[in-house]
C-alpha positions as CSV (number, residue, x, y, z in Angstrom):
1,M,142.1,71.0,-1.8
2,Q,142.6,73.6,-4.5
3,Y,146.0,74.6,-5.7
4,Q,147.6,77.3,-7.9
5,P,150.5,76.4,-10.2
6,D,153.7,76.1,-8.1
7,D,151.9,75.7,-4.8
8,K,153.6,73.2,-2.5
9,I,152.1,69.8,-2.1
10,T,153.3,67.9,0.9
11,L,154.3,64.3,0.4
12,W,153.7,62.6,3.8
13,V,155.3,59.2,4.7
14,N,153.1,57.1,6.9
15,K,153.8,53.5,7.7
16,V,155.3,50.2,6.7
17,G,154.4,46.6,7.5
18,P,154.2,43.0,6.3
19,Y,151.7,42.5,3.5
20,N,150.6,39.2,5.1
21,N,149.5,40.9,8.2
22,P,148.0,44.4,7.4
23,Q,147.2,45.0,11.1
24,E,151.0,44.9,11.9
25,T,152.3,48.3,11.0
26,Y,155.3,50.5,12.0
27,N,156.4,54.0,11.6
28,F,157.8,54.6,8.1
29,Y,161.3,55.4,9.5
30,S,161.4,52.2,11.6
31,L,163.2,51.0,8.5
32,P,166.4,52.8,7.8
33,F,165.1,54.8,4.9
34,C,167.1,57.8,3.8
35,H,165.6,61.2,4.8
36,L,166.4,64.8,4.6
37,P,168.0,66.4,7.7
38,G,166.1,68.8,9.9
39,H,162.9,68.6,11.9
40,A,160.1,67.2,9.9
41,A,156.5,68.1,10.7
42,H,154.2,65.4,12.1
43,K,150.5,65.1,11.6
44,W,148.2,62.9,13.5
45,G,144.5,62.4,12.8
46,G,141.9,61.3,15.4
47,L,142.2,58.6,17.9
48,G,141.1,55.9,15.4
49,E,143.9,56.9,13.0
50,V,146.5,56.8,15.8
51,L,145.3,53.4,16.9
52,G,145.5,52.3,13.3
53,G,149.2,53.1,13.3
54,N,148.9,56.3,11.3
55,E,151.6,58.9,11.9
56,L,152.2,61.2,9.0
57,I,155.7,62.7,8.7
58,D,156.5,65.4,6.1
59,S,159.0,63.9,3.7
60,Q,160.3,67.4,3.1
61,M,160.5,66.7,-0.7
62,D,160.0,69.6,-3.0
63,V,156.8,68.9,-4.8
64,K,154.8,71.6,-6.5
65,F,151.5,71.6,-8.2
66,Q,151.7,71.2,-12.0
67,K,155.5,71.4,-12.0
68,N,157.7,68.6,-13.1
69,V,160.6,67.7,-10.9
70,E,163.8,66.6,-12.5
71,K,165.2,63.3,-11.4
72,T,167.4,64.0,-8.4
73,S,168.9,62.4,-5.3
74,V,167.0,63.4,-2.2
75,C,169.6,62.0,0.2
76,K,172.3,59.4,0.5
77,L,172.5,56.5,2.9
78,E,175.4,54.0,3.6
79,L,174.1,50.6,4.2
80,D,176.0,48.8,6.9
81,E,175.3,45.2,7.9
82,P,172.5,45.9,10.4
83,K,170.6,48.1,7.9
84,V,171.0,45.5,5.2
85,M,169.6,42.9,7.5
86,Q,166.6,45.1,8.3
87,F,165.8,45.7,4.6
88,K,166.4,42.0,3.8
89,Q,163.9,40.9,6.5
90,A,161.4,43.5,5.2
91,I,161.7,42.3,1.7
92,E,161.4,38.6,2.7
93,N,158.2,39.6,4.6
94,N,156.7,41.5,1.7
95,Y,156.8,44.8,3.5
96,W,154.6,47.5,1.9
97,F,154.6,51.2,2.6
98,E,152.0,53.9,2.6
99,L,152.5,57.6,1.6
100,F,149.9,60.4,1.4
101,M,149.6,63.3,-0.9
102,D,146.7,65.7,-0.7
103,D,145.0,63.1,1.6
104,L,145.2,60.5,-1.2
105,P,147.1,57.3,-0.4
106,L,150.0,55.9,-2.4
107,W,151.2,52.3,-1.8
108,G,154.2,50.3,-2.8
109,F,156.5,47.6,-1.8
110,V,159.9,48.1,-0.1
111,G,161.5,45.6,-2.5
112,E,161.2,42.3,-4.2
113,L,162.7,38.8,-3.7
114,H,164.1,37.5,-7.0
115,D,165.0,33.9,-7.5
116,R,168.0,33.8,-9.7
117,N,169.6,30.3,-10.2
118,T,167.8,29.2,-7.0
119,D,169.8,31.8,-5.0
120,N,167.4,34.4,-3.6
121,K,168.3,38.0,-4.5
122,H,166.9,40.8,-2.4
123,M,166.0,43.8,-4.6
124,L,165.6,47.1,-2.6
125,F,163.7,49.8,-4.4
126,T,165.8,53.0,-4.0
127,H,164.2,55.5,-6.3
128,M,160.5,56.5,-6.8
129,N,159.0,58.2,-9.8
130,I,155.6,59.5,-8.7
131,T,153.2,60.6,-11.4
132,L,150.3,62.7,-10.3
133,Q,147.3,63.5,-12.3
134,Y,145.3,66.6,-11.8
135,N,142.0,68.1,-12.9
136,K,142.1,71.9,-13.1
137,D,143.2,73.0,-9.6
138,Q,143.0,69.7,-7.8
139,V,145.0,66.5,-7.6
140,S,142.9,63.7,-9.1
141,K,141.4,61.1,-6.8
142,P,143.2,57.8,-7.2
143,N,140.3,55.4,-7.6
144,E,137.8,56.9,-10.0
145,F,135.3,54.1,-10.8
146,H,132.4,54.9,-13.1
147,D,131.1,51.3,-13.0
148,F,130.3,50.5,-9.3
149,A,129.4,46.8,-10.2
150,E,132.9,46.4,-11.6
151,Y,134.4,48.2,-8.6
152,F,132.7,45.7,-6.1
153,V,133.7,42.7,-8.2
154,L,137.4,43.9,-8.3
155,K,137.3,44.7,-4.6
156,A,136.0,41.1,-3.9
157,I,138.6,39.6,-6.1
158,A,141.4,41.6,-4.4
159,H,140.1,40.6,-0.9
160,V,139.9,36.8,-1.8
161,V,143.4,36.9,-3.4
162,A,144.8,38.7,-0.4
163,L,143.6,35.7,1.8
164,V,145.5,33.1,-0.2
165,R,148.4,31.5,1.7
166,A,151.1,29.1,0.7
167,A,152.3,26.2,2.9
168,D,154.6,28.6,4.8
169,R,151.5,30.8,5.7
170,K,152.7,33.6,3.5
171,S,151.1,35.1,0.4
172,P,152.5,33.5,-2.8
173,R,154.4,35.8,-5.0
174,E,151.7,35.4,-7.7
175,A,149.1,36.7,-5.3
176,V,151.2,39.7,-4.4
177,D,152.0,40.4,-8.1
178,F,148.2,40.2,-8.9
179,I,147.3,42.7,-6.2
180,L,150.1,45.0,-7.5
181,Q,148.8,44.8,-11.0
182,L,145.3,45.6,-9.8
183,L,146.6,48.7,-8.0
184,K,148.5,49.8,-11.1
185,V,145.3,49.5,-13.2
186,N,143.1,51.3,-10.8
187,V,145.3,54.0,-9.3
188,S,145.9,57.2,-11.3
189,S,148.6,58.5,-9.0
190,T,151.3,56.0,-9.6
191,I,154.8,55.2,-8.3
192,H,157.4,53.6,-10.5
193,F,160.5,52.1,-8.8
194,H,164.2,51.8,-9.5
195,S,166.1,49.2,-7.5
196,I,169.4,47.8,-6.3
197,Y,170.4,44.3,-5.2
198,I,171.5,44.0,-1.6
199,T,173.7,41.3,-0.1
200,T,175.5,40.6,3.1
């Protein structure tokens, strides 16, 4: 899609799910994420996308082409005990989320589990800093590979690492960190996170 400076770019939220089972996905707002009031537009693709769990919902965030957005609070959310438990379970199950901007996917994790003094700490990512790259009048495609041999090697490595399971049948933290690092290196539209610890 082509844009002029200050044209609106829609940031769509899509789905969340456990990293260990990519076929298990839920609507983005099945977790109690904060969102703007009002009726958000929905966008569905074909039957295949619907069966794949895709349901794009307009985040209603004010994003404009070639325009920096100052750090701001989009909305506020009070975390009561049931919401905290939902987020803690999502973090323990390595929940990831998917967003779309200009039909390009952006992925990230809901939070991280930190082991401090053998007492697990649940870190919830509460702020996102999205950096978009553009080429003239278009948002850059996220995976621009010039060496296809390297691309297929990296793809095979990521696939094999994603299959690694620990004794508890979950992906080890090292495997998740490796995949995240691989995404950071190969994706030009990046998300940086800020976080808080949550406890009950």
